[in-house]
Short mmCIF file of the C-alpha atoms (twelve columns), coordinates in Angstrom:
data_MODEL
# 
_entry.id   MODEL 
# 
loop_
_atom_site.group_PDB 
_atom_site.id 
_atom_site.type_symbol 
_atom_site.label_atom_id 
_atom_site.label_alt_id 
_atom_site.label_comp_id 
_atom_site.label_asym_id 
_atom_site.label_seq_id 
_atom_site.Cartn_x 
_atom_site.Cartn_y 
_atom_site.Cartn_z 
_atom_site.pdbx_PDB_model_num 
ATOM 1   C CA . UNK A 1   119.144 35.820 240.330 1 
ATOM 2   C CA . UNK A 2   118.414 38.780 238.041 1 
ATOM 3   C CA . UNK A 3   119.601 41.164 240.735 1 
ATOM 4   C CA . UNK A 4   122.695 39.033 241.171 1 
ATOM 5   C CA . UNK A 5   123.454 39.121 237.468 1 
ATOM 6   C CA . UNK A 6   122.917 42.880 237.363 1 
ATOM 7   C CA . UNK A 7   125.618 43.326 240.014 1 
ATOM 8   C CA . UNK A 8   127.817 41.060 237.935 1 
ATOM 9   C CA . UNK A 9   127.312 43.070 234.754 1 
ATOM 10  C CA . UNK A 10  127.997 46.355 236.527 1 
ATOM 11  C CA . UNK A 11  131.228 44.944 237.870 1 
ATOM 12  C CA . UNK A 12  132.222 43.768 234.425 1 
ATOM 13  C CA . UNK A 13  131.528 47.075 232.758 1 
ATOM 14  C CA . UNK A 14  133.415 49.011 235.385 1 
ATOM 15  C CA . UNK A 15  136.426 46.700 235.490 1 
ATOM 16  C CA . UNK A 16  136.619 45.825 231.807 1 
ATOM 17  C CA . UNK A 17  136.799 42.117 232.518 1 
ATOM 18  C CA . UNK A 18  134.445 39.264 233.324 1 
ATOM 19  C CA . UNK A 19  134.140 38.338 236.963 1 
ATOM 20  C CA . UNK A 20  132.255 35.182 237.951 1 
ATOM 21  C CA . UNK A 21  129.473 35.486 240.505 1 
ATOM 22  C CA . UNK A 22  127.883 32.678 242.481 1 
ATOM 23  C CA . UNK A 23  130.953 31.549 244.366 1 
ATOM 24  C CA . UNK A 24  129.064 28.665 245.938 1 
ATOM 25  C CA . UNK A 25  128.752 26.854 242.630 1 
ATOM 26  C CA . UNK A 26  130.819 23.724 242.190 1 
ATOM 27  C CA . UNK A 27  133.797 24.495 240.003 1 
ATOM 28  C CA . UNK A 28  134.027 22.442 236.830 1 
ATOM 29  C CA . UNK A 29  137.179 20.657 235.797 1 
ATOM 30  C CA . UNK A 30  137.322 23.055 232.873 1 
ATOM 31  C CA . UNK A 31  136.926 26.324 234.763 1 
ATOM 32  C CA . UNK A 32  139.458 28.650 236.295 1 
ATOM 33  C CA . UNK A 33  139.823 30.752 239.401 1 
ATOM 34  C CA . UNK A 34  141.110 33.636 237.297 1 
ATOM 35  C CA . UNK A 35  138.784 36.277 235.794 1 
ATOM 36  C CA . UNK A 36  138.010 35.827 232.121 1 
ATOM 37  C CA . UNK A 37  139.001 38.450 229.573 1 
ATOM 38  C CA . UNK A 38  136.431 40.943 228.417 1 
ATOM 39  C CA . UNK A 39  134.706 39.933 225.218 1 
ATOM 40  C CA . UNK A 40  135.566 43.229 223.545 1 
ATOM 41  C CA . UNK A 41  139.315 42.929 224.084 1 
ATOM 42  C CA . UNK A 42  141.736 44.070 221.373 1 
ATOM 43  C CA . UNK A 43  142.414 41.840 218.411 1 
ATOM 44  C CA . UNK A 44  144.700 38.963 219.296 1 
ATOM 45  C CA . UNK A 45  148.131 38.713 217.778 1 
ATOM 46  C CA . UNK A 46  150.061 35.553 217.019 1 
ATOM 47  C CA . UNK A 47  151.332 34.084 220.284 1 
ATOM 48  C CA . UNK A 48  148.838 35.906 222.523 1 
ATOM 49  C CA . UNK A 49  146.742 33.766 224.871 1 
ATOM 50  C CA . UNK A 50  143.029 34.492 224.484 1 
ATOM 51  C CA . UNK A 51  140.528 33.308 227.081 1 
ATOM 52  C CA . UNK A 52  136.919 32.654 226.077 1 
ATOM 53  C CA . UNK A 53  134.595 32.625 229.089 1 
ATOM 54  C CA . UNK A 54  131.568 30.381 228.492 1 
ATOM 55  C CA . UNK A 55  128.446 30.322 230.674 1 
ATOM 56  C CA . UNK A 56  126.135 27.334 231.116 1 
ATOM 57  C CA . UNK A 57  123.031 26.831 233.239 1 
ATOM 58  C CA . UNK A 58  123.688 23.081 233.363 1 
ATOM 59  C CA . UNK A 59  125.565 21.211 236.101 1 
ATOM 60  C CA . UNK A 60  129.256 20.407 235.734 1 
ATOM 61  C CA . UNK A 61  128.719 16.655 236.053 1 
ATOM 62  C CA . UNK A 62  129.727 13.655 233.972 1 
ATOM 63  C CA . UNK A 63  126.118 13.160 232.860 1 
ATOM 64  C CA . UNK A 64  125.573 16.786 231.783 1 
ATOM 65  C CA . UNK A 65  125.478 17.063 227.988 1 
ATOM 66  C CA . UNK A 66  126.385 20.768 228.067 1 
ATOM 67  C CA . UNK A 67  129.394 20.032 230.246 1 
ATOM 68  C CA . UNK A 68  130.475 17.240 227.909 1 
ATOM 69  C CA . UNK A 69  130.165 19.612 224.955 1 
ATOM 70  C CA . UNK A 70  132.263 22.270 226.671 1 
ATOM 71  C CA . UNK A 71  134.962 19.884 227.876 1 
ATOM 72  C CA . UNK A 72  135.314 18.395 224.391 1 
ATOM 73  C CA . UNK A 73  135.457 21.847 222.813 1 
ATOM 74  C CA . UNK A 74  137.983 23.041 225.397 1 
ATOM 75  C CA . UNK A 75  140.233 20.041 224.838 1 
ATOM 76  C CA . UNK A 76  140.232 20.328 221.056 1 
ATOM 77  C CA . UNK A 77  140.583 24.082 220.633 1 
ATOM 78  C CA . UNK A 78  143.398 24.323 223.159 1 
ATOM 79  C CA . UNK A 79  145.202 21.480 221.357 1 
ATOM 80  C CA . UNK A 80  144.662 22.911 217.864 1 
ATOM 81  C CA . UNK A 81  145.819 26.405 218.867 1 
ATOM 82  C CA . UNK A 82  148.755 25.205 220.994 1 
ATOM 83  C CA . UNK A 83  147.159 26.856 223.990 1 
ATOM 84  C CA . UNK A 84  146.743 30.305 222.438 1 
ATOM 85  C CA . UNK A 85  142.948 29.991 222.866 1 
ATOM 86  C CA . UNK A 86  141.647 28.765 226.214 1 
ATOM 87  C CA . UNK A 87  138.073 27.963 227.219 1 
ATOM 88  C CA . UNK A 88  136.983 28.956 230.725 1 
ATOM 89  C CA . UNK A 89  133.806 27.175 231.839 1 
ATOM 90  C CA . UNK A 90  131.247 28.721 234.216 1 
ATOM 91  C CA . UNK A 91  128.594 26.043 234.825 1 
ATOM 92  C CA . UNK A 92  125.734 25.545 237.311 1 
ATOM 93  C CA . UNK A 93  123.991 28.796 236.343 1 
ATOM 94  C CA . UNK A 94  126.858 30.652 237.984 1 
ATOM 95  C CA . UNK A 95  126.373 33.584 235.610 1 
ATOM 96  C CA . UNK A 96  122.569 33.567 235.566 1 
ATOM 97  C CA . UNK A 97  119.752 32.052 233.553 1 
ATOM 98  C CA . UNK A 98  119.907 31.282 229.847 1 
ATOM 99  C CA . UNK A 99  118.162 34.427 228.634 1 
ATOM 100 C CA . UNK A 100 120.368 36.545 230.891 1 
ATOM 101 C CA . UNK A 101 123.502 34.928 229.523 1 
ATOM 102 C CA . UNK A 102 122.434 35.468 225.904 1 
ATOM 103 C CA . UNK A 103 121.920 39.140 226.752 1 
ATOM 104 C CA . UNK A 104 125.372 39.256 228.377 1 
ATOM 105 C CA . UNK A 105 126.943 37.754 225.250 1 
ATOM 106 C CA . UNK A 106 125.259 40.421 223.123 1 
ATOM 107 C CA . UNK A 107 126.558 43.138 225.453 1 
ATOM 108 C CA . UNK A 108 130.042 41.674 225.366 1 
ATOM 109 C CA . UNK A 109 130.175 41.169 229.144 1 
ATOM 110 C CA . UNK A 110 130.235 37.403 228.602 1 
ATOM 111 C CA . UNK A 111 132.127 35.839 225.720 1 
ATOM 112 C CA . UNK A 112 129.910 32.867 224.942 1 
ATOM 113 C CA . UNK A 113 127.190 30.528 226.178 1 
ATOM 114 C CA . UNK A 114 125.609 27.211 225.335 1 
ATOM 115 C CA . UNK A 115 121.874 27.497 225.802 1 
ATOM 116 C CA . UNK A 116 118.565 25.871 225.027 1 
ATOM 117 C CA . UNK A 117 117.085 27.337 221.856 1 
ATOM 118 C CA . UNK A 118 113.843 28.336 223.614 1 
ATOM 119 C CA . UNK A 119 114.928 31.825 224.776 1 
ATOM 120 C CA . UNK A 120 116.700 32.493 221.462 1 
ATOM 121 C CA . UNK A 121 113.461 33.663 219.854 1 
ATOM 122 C CA . UNK A 122 113.616 36.805 221.985 1 
ATOM 123 C CA . UNK A 123 116.714 37.822 219.997 1 
ATOM 124 C CA . UNK A 124 116.345 36.060 216.617 1 
ATOM 125 C CA . UNK A 125 112.575 35.748 216.048 1 
ATOM 126 C CA . UNK A 126 112.805 33.255 213.182 1 
ATOM 127 C CA . UNK A 127 114.294 30.716 215.598 1 
ATOM 128 C CA . UNK A 128 110.828 30.421 217.162 1 
ATOM 129 C CA . UNK A 129 109.904 28.293 214.169 1 
ATOM 130 C CA . UNK A 130 112.101 25.534 215.576 1 
ATOM 131 C CA . UNK A 131 109.904 25.288 218.670 1 
ATOM 132 C CA . UNK A 132 106.585 24.144 217.229 1 
ATOM 133 C CA . UNK A 133 105.246 20.879 218.651 1 
ATOM 134 C CA . UNK A 134 105.722 17.597 216.781 1 
ATOM 135 C CA . UNK A 135 107.537 19.430 213.982 1 
ATOM 136 C CA . UNK A 136 110.553 17.193 213.402 1 
ATOM 137 C CA . UNK A 137 110.228 13.611 212.211 1 
ATOM 138 C CA . UNK A 138 113.301 12.464 214.117 1 
ATOM 139 C CA . UNK A 139 116.738 13.618 215.253 1 
ATOM 140 C CA . UNK A 140 118.271 13.232 211.787 1 
ATOM 141 C CA . UNK A 141 115.609 15.515 210.302 1 
ATOM 142 C CA . UNK A 142 116.430 18.124 212.948 1 
ATOM 143 C CA . UNK A 143 120.162 17.894 212.218 1 
ATOM 144 C CA . UNK A 144 119.640 18.495 208.501 1 
ATOM 145 C CA . UNK A 145 117.592 21.602 209.265 1 
ATOM 146 C CA . UNK A 146 119.951 23.005 211.883 1 
ATOM 147 C CA . UNK A 147 123.238 22.224 210.129 1 
ATOM 148 C CA . UNK A 148 121.949 23.476 206.794 1 
ATOM 149 C CA . UNK A 149 120.620 26.669 205.265 1 
ATOM 150 C CA . UNK A 150 117.866 27.264 207.839 1 
ATOM 151 C CA . UNK A 151 120.215 27.064 210.805 1 
ATOM 152 C CA . UNK A 152 122.664 29.372 209.035 1 
ATOM 153 C CA . UNK A 153 119.976 31.944 208.273 1 
ATOM 154 C CA . UNK A 154 118.937 32.069 211.939 1 
ATOM 155 C CA . UNK A 155 122.567 32.662 212.913 1 
ATOM 156 C CA . UNK A 156 122.759 35.532 210.390 1 
ATOM 157 C CA . UNK A 157 119.676 37.079 211.968 1 
ATOM 158 C CA . UNK A 158 121.251 36.845 215.435 1 
ATOM 159 C CA . UNK A 159 124.457 38.493 214.197 1 
ATOM 160 C CA . UNK A 160 122.628 41.798 213.825 1 
ATOM 161 C CA . UNK A 161 122.358 41.829 217.643 1 
ATOM 162 C CA . UNK A 162 126.081 41.367 218.283 1 
ATOM 163 C CA . UNK A 163 126.228 37.581 218.681 1 
ATOM 164 C CA . UNK A 164 126.555 34.594 216.385 1 
ATOM 165 C CA . UNK A 165 125.922 30.846 216.500 1 
ATOM 166 C CA . UNK A 166 128.949 28.665 215.807 1 
ATOM 167 C CA . UNK A 167 127.054 25.351 215.962 1 
ATOM 168 C CA . UNK A 168 123.733 23.874 216.989 1 
ATOM 169 C CA . UNK A 169 124.313 21.286 219.688 1 
ATOM 170 C CA . UNK A 170 121.402 19.336 221.171 1 
ATOM 171 C CA . UNK A 171 119.020 19.234 224.092 1 
ATOM 172 C CA . UNK A 172 116.837 16.587 222.488 1 
ATOM 173 C CA . UNK A 173 113.146 15.796 222.569 1 
ATOM 174 C CA . UNK A 174 111.338 17.258 225.549 1 
ATOM 175 C CA . UNK A 175 109.187 15.243 227.974 1 
ATOM 176 C CA . UNK A 176 106.596 16.214 230.587 1 
ATOM 177 C CA . UNK A 177 107.058 15.713 234.333 1 
ATOM 178 C CA . UNK A 178 104.712 16.668 237.169 1 
ATOM 179 C CA . UNK A 179 103.535 15.834 240.683 1 
ATOM 180 C CA . UNK A 180 99.800  15.603 239.982 1 
ATOM 181 C CA . UNK A 181 99.036  12.673 237.664 1 
ATOM 182 C CA . UNK A 182 100.329 10.679 234.692 1 
ATOM 183 C CA . UNK A 183 99.876  12.626 231.435 1 
ATOM 184 C CA . UNK A 184 98.354  10.522 228.644 1 
ATOM 185 C CA . UNK A 185 96.069  13.031 226.904 1 
ATOM 186 C CA . UNK A 186 95.796  16.835 226.789 1 
ATOM 187 C CA . UNK A 187 92.893  16.595 229.246 1 
ATOM 188 C CA . UNK A 188 95.325  15.281 231.865 1 
ATOM 189 C CA . UNK A 189 97.162  18.614 231.784 1 
ATOM 190 C CA . UNK A 190 94.095  20.654 232.700 1 
ATOM 191 C CA . UNK A 191 94.902  23.051 235.535 1 
ATOM 192 C CA . UNK A 192 98.469  21.842 236.006 1 
ATOM 193 C CA . UNK A 193 100.903 24.682 236.574 1 
ATOM 194 C CA . UNK A 194 103.832 23.782 234.372 1 
ATOM 195 C CA . UNK A 195 107.052 25.689 233.993 1 
ATOM 196 C CA . UNK A 196 107.998 26.543 230.421 1 
ATOM 197 C CA . UNK A 197 110.851 28.436 228.875 1 
ATOM 198 C CA . UNK A 198 110.437 32.117 228.051 1 
ATOM 199 C CA . UNK A 199 109.128 31.261 224.599 1 
ATOM 200 C CA . UNK A 200 105.780 32.330 223.153 1 
ATOM 201 C CA . UNK A 201 105.285 29.147 221.095 1 
ATOM 202 C CA . UNK A 202 105.784 26.957 224.162 1 
ATOM 203 C CA . UNK A 203 103.433 29.095 226.241 1 
ATOM 204 C CA . UNK A 204 100.643 29.074 223.663 1 
ATOM 205 C CA . UNK A 205 101.039 25.352 223.043 1 
ATOM 206 C CA . UNK A 206 100.575 24.438 226.687 1 
ATOM 207 C CA . UNK A 207 97.644  26.837 227.018 1 
ATOM 208 C CA . UNK A 208 95.992  24.956 224.160 1 
ATOM 209 C CA . UNK A 209 96.655  21.700 226.013 1 
ATOM 210 C CA . UNK A 210 94.759  23.095 229.010 1 
ATOM 211 C CA . UNK A 211 97.736  23.598 231.303 1 
ATOM 212 C CA . UNK A 212 98.688  26.743 233.190 1 
ATOM 213 C CA . UNK A 213 102.120 27.493 231.689 1 
ATOM 214 C CA . UNK A 214 104.484 29.587 233.782 1 
ATOM 215 C CA . UNK A 215 107.711 30.949 232.230 1 
ATOM 216 C CA . UNK A 216 110.624 30.753 234.625 1 
ATOM 217 C CA . UNK A 217 114.427 30.812 234.481 1 
ATOM 218 C CA . UNK A 218 115.919 27.340 234.625 1 
ATOM 219 C CA . UNK A 219 118.057 28.297 237.616 1 
ATOM 220 C CA . UNK A 220 114.883 28.777 239.694 1 
ATOM 221 C CA . UNK A 221 113.152 25.573 238.589 1 
ATOM 222 C CA . UNK A 222 114.306 22.879 241.023 1 
ATOM 223 C CA . UNK A 223 113.468 24.955 244.097 1 
ATOM 224 C CA . UNK A 224 110.125 26.014 242.600 1 
ATOM 225 C CA . UNK A 225 109.115 22.385 242.075 1 
ATOM 226 C CA . UNK A 226 110.376 21.450 245.525 1 
ATOM 227 C CA . UNK A 227 108.279 24.197 247.129 1 
ATOM 228 C CA . UNK A 228 105.196 23.587 244.975 1 
ATOM 229 C CA . UNK A 229 105.386 26.925 243.177 1 
ATOM 230 C CA . UNK A 230 104.878 24.914 239.978 1 
ATOM 231 C CA . UNK A 231 103.466 21.403 239.600 1 
ATOM 232 C CA . UNK A 232 105.723 20.304 236.794 1 
ATOM 233 C CA . UNK A 233 107.949 21.113 233.863 1 
ATOM 234 C CA . UNK A 234 109.035 19.764 230.485 1 
ATOM 235 C CA . UNK A 235 112.589 19.035 229.400 1 
ATOM 236 C CA . UNK A 236 114.705 16.447 227.619 1 
ATOM 237 C CA . UNK A 237 115.933 13.414 229.540 1 
ATOM 238 C CA . UNK A 238 119.408 14.919 229.276 1 
ATOM 239 C CA . UNK A 239 118.201 17.771 231.505 1 
ATOM 240 C CA . UNK A 240 115.666 16.019 233.745 1 
ATOM 241 C CA . UNK A 241 117.985 13.303 235.029 1 
ATOM 242 C CA . UNK A 242 121.380 15.035 235.487 1 
ATOM 243 C CA . UNK A 243 119.546 17.789 237.402 1 
ATOM 244 C CA . UNK A 244 117.884 15.130 239.619 1 
ATOM 245 C CA . UNK A 245 114.322 16.278 238.979 1 
ATOM 246 C CA . UNK A 246 113.246 12.794 240.057 1 
ATOM 247 C CA . UNK A 247 113.861 14.029 243.615 1 
ATOM 248 C CA . UNK A 248 111.014 16.558 243.310 1 
ATOM 249 C CA . UNK A 249 108.797 15.094 240.540 1 
ATOM 250 C CA . UNK A 250 106.715 11.908 240.670 1 
ATOM 251 C CA . UNK A 251 105.493 11.351 237.093 1 
ATOM 252 C CA . UNK A 252 107.256 11.526 233.737 1 
ATOM 253 C CA . UNK A 253 105.635 11.050 230.332 1 
ATOM 254 C CA . UNK A 254 107.906 10.265 227.377 1 
ATOM 255 C CA . UNK A 255 105.939 12.675 225.199 1 
ATOM 256 C CA . UNK A 256 108.723 14.021 222.955 1 
ATOM 257 C CA . UNK A 257 106.449 16.951 222.115 1 
ATOM 258 C CA . UNK A 258 109.159 19.499 221.225 1 
ATOM 259 C CA . UNK A 259 112.601 18.919 219.764 1 
ATOM 260 C CA . UNK A 260 115.084 21.449 221.057 1 
ATOM 261 C CA . UNK A 261 118.534 22.377 219.874 1 
ATOM 262 C CA . UNK A 262 121.253 23.969 222.007 1 
ATOM 263 C CA . UNK A 263 123.098 26.705 220.107 1 
ATOM 264 C CA . UNK A 264 126.623 27.712 221.086 1 
ATOM 265 C CA . UNK A 265 126.461 31.507 220.935 1 
ATOM 266 C CA . UNK A 266 129.549 33.737 220.931 1 
ATOM 267 C CA . UNK A 267 129.959 37.517 220.994 1 
ATOM 268 C CA . UNK A 268 130.677 38.597 217.421 1 
ATOM 269 C CA . UNK A 269 133.387 41.086 218.351 1 
ATOM 270 C CA . UNK A 270 135.121 38.454 220.469 1 
ATOM 271 C CA . UNK A 271 135.110 35.975 217.598 1 
ATOM 272 C CA . UNK A 272 136.393 38.579 215.138 1 
ATOM 273 C CA . UNK A 273 139.207 39.510 217.539 1 
ATOM 274 C CA . UNK A 274 140.716 36.070 216.989 1 
ATOM 275 C CA . UNK A 275 143.226 35.439 214.230 1 
ATOM 276 C CA . UNK A 276 141.921 33.596 211.142 1 
ATOM 277 C CA . UNK A 277 143.666 30.394 212.268 1 
ATOM 278 C CA . UNK A 278 142.160 30.692 215.748 1 
ATOM 279 C CA . UNK A 279 138.696 31.268 214.291 1 
ATOM 280 C CA . UNK A 280 139.082 28.164 212.131 1 
ATOM 281 C CA . UNK A 281 140.242 26.103 215.100 1 
ATOM 282 C CA . UNK A 282 137.372 27.322 217.281 1 
ATOM 283 C CA . UNK A 283 134.800 26.520 214.593 1 
ATOM 284 C CA . UNK A 284 136.314 23.073 214.058 1 
ATOM 285 C CA . UNK A 285 136.350 22.363 217.801 1 
ATOM 286 C CA . UNK A 286 132.728 23.483 218.133 1 
ATOM 287 C CA . UNK A 287 131.659 21.125 215.324 1 
ATOM 288 C CA . UNK A 288 133.529 18.203 216.895 1 
ATOM 289 C CA . UNK A 289 131.952 18.976 220.273 1 
ATOM 290 C CA . UNK A 290 128.490 19.178 218.671 1 
ATOM 291 C CA . UNK A 291 128.837 15.733 217.105 1 
ATOM 292 C CA . UNK A 292 130.251 14.269 220.319 1 
ATOM 293 C CA . UNK A 293 127.451 15.759 222.438 1 
ATOM 294 C CA . UNK A 294 124.680 14.550 220.127 1 
ATOM 295 C CA . UNK A 295 126.030 10.990 220.302 1 
ATOM 296 C CA . UNK A 296 126.468 11.294 224.078 1 
ATOM 297 C CA . UNK A 297 122.777 12.106 224.517 1 
ATOM 298 C CA . UNK A 298 121.700 9.263  222.238 1 
ATOM 299 C CA . UNK A 299 123.883 6.788  224.120 1 
ATOM 300 C CA . UNK A 300 122.692 7.990  227.534 1 
ATOM 301 C CA . UNK A 301 118.912 8.110  227.004 1 
ATOM 302 C CA . UNK A 302 118.133 4.555  228.149 1 
ATOM 303 C CA . UNK A 303 120.382 4.989  231.160 1 
ATOM 304 C CA . UNK A 304 118.611 8.248  231.994 1 
ATOM 305 C CA . UNK A 305 115.237 6.457  231.997 1 
ATOM 306 C CA . UNK A 306 116.535 3.738  234.306 1 
ATOM 307 C CA . UNK A 307 118.053 6.325  236.661 1 
ATOM 308 C CA . UNK A 308 114.724 8.185  236.801 1 
ATOM 309 C CA . UNK A 309 112.909 4.934  237.666 1 
ATOM 310 C CA . UNK A 310 115.439 4.112  240.356 1 
ATOM 311 C CA . UNK A 311 114.919 7.624  241.712 1 
ATOM 312 C CA . UNK A 312 111.217 6.887  242.222 1 
ATOM 313 C CA . UNK A 313 109.650 8.311  239.066 1 
ATOM 314 C CA . UNK A 314 106.660 6.617  237.450 1 
ATOM 315 C CA . UNK A 315 107.344 6.564  233.704 1 
ATOM 316 C CA . UNK A 316 104.583 6.643  231.086 1 
ATOM 317 C CA . UNK A 317 106.214 5.127  227.963 1 
ATOM 318 C CA . UNK A 318 105.887 6.567  224.478 1 
ATOM 319 C CA . UNK A 319 103.531 3.814  223.326 1 
ATOM 320 C CA . UNK A 320 100.987 4.749  226.034 1 
ATOM 321 C CA . UNK A 321 101.130 8.465  225.217 1 
ATOM 322 C CA . UNK A 322 98.233  9.599  223.008 1 
ATOM 323 C CA . UNK A 323 100.338 11.340 220.400 1 
ATOM 324 C CA . UNK A 324 97.455  11.761 217.959 1 
ATOM 325 C CA . UNK A 325 95.383  13.641 220.549 1 
ATOM 326 C CA . UNK A 326 98.285  15.972 221.281 1 
ATOM 327 C CA . UNK A 327 99.004  16.552 217.586 1 
ATOM 328 C CA . UNK A 328 95.342  17.484 217.099 1 
ATOM 329 C CA . UNK A 329 95.494  19.828 220.118 1 
ATOM 330 C CA . UNK A 330 98.567  21.471 218.568 1 
ATOM 331 C CA . UNK A 331 96.807  22.572 215.384 1 
ATOM 332 C CA . UNK A 332 95.681  25.892 216.848 1 
ATOM 333 C CA . UNK A 333 99.205  27.130 217.559 1 
ATOM 334 C CA . UNK A 334 100.183 26.431 213.938 1 
ATOM 335 C CA . UNK A 335 97.139  28.365 212.698 1 
ATOM 336 C CA . UNK A 336 97.818  31.273 215.057 1 
ATOM 337 C CA . UNK A 337 101.346 31.792 213.733 1 
ATOM 338 C CA . UNK A 338 100.791 30.826 210.095 1 
ATOM 339 C CA . UNK A 339 101.340 34.351 208.768 1 
ATOM 340 C CA . UNK A 340 104.494 34.794 210.841 1 
ATOM 341 C CA . UNK A 341 106.221 31.429 210.462 1 
ATOM 342 C CA . UNK A 342 104.338 29.591 207.700 1 
ATOM 343 C CA . UNK A 343 107.117 29.893 205.101 1 
ATOM 344 C CA . UNK A 344 109.940 28.679 207.321 1 
ATOM 345 C CA . UNK A 345 107.786 25.871 208.755 1 
ATOM 346 C CA . UNK A 346 107.118 24.716 205.195 1 
ATOM 347 C CA . UNK A 347 110.863 24.735 204.479 1 
ATOM 348 C CA . UNK A 348 111.544 22.745 207.645 1 
ATOM 349 C CA . UNK A 349 108.972 20.107 206.726 1 
ATOM 350 C CA . UNK A 350 110.334 19.848 203.192 1 
ATOM 351 C CA . UNK A 351 113.949 19.409 204.322 1 
ATOM 352 C CA . UNK A 352 115.140 15.913 203.387 1 
# 
């Protein structure tokens, strides 16, 4: 996939426009056959039609929270701008993995992406503080952190790299799946090769739990589990079920060990090329899509669990998960990064 994306980027740079790769991907109802505009196009004038190409590693299905976010955003921004701003959706990992797409947004060869926050720490280091285990009390606590001063400061940090966060959408609380055994305690993870995101906090956390964490692009995950390259993975229900991981995973523990946001990241130059009214409409549409997507995930969670059971998964419920043992096993990762993230972690915990 990296080689594929490299060819894509070369083509973009040479042609001055974005060309979608991965022609075998299923086209979403919000995507187009036409090439998207380059992110570094000239400033738009009143009446010009501006296309914003958005990449997503998620499927373009009715149960995909990323797809629901993008369709809602597309509908609203095109309505509010009378069609002068159009959203072009490239789903199914058509344009590469999440880290690759963030890099493309920074380069200006992709206009925008919605991505899990895990890889974001490679570009805005303070965002790693969001990824500590058992950090957030509940979803509402996470929203207050992300929609407030802390979320804004992380976006400011990212802007120095050529990209900015319009809103923090949601992935949700992450859960553990595998093909080896039910996971009740950290000891149950011993020796299990589990795919993680390319995130140092996640890697160190699962090492402390006794697992063998293996960073891997999301686009490679299903096949890797199917072929036994990895034994398991960890993701929110909103990712596990729409991607049909129950077809290649036997056990799921409702561990809710990490909460993960899903920032919508746009190339800064692209955003600034819009007129003030277009910028306002895009921001408003992104906020509406964020709220819609968060509620969508909440409403779908029970259905996701039932679908996973029907697909053959054995589910270990939250009440049987030894949360206290996992919290105790997580203490080392907090100590390791105290000097680096202690201040922001304190601010997160104190957010009311």
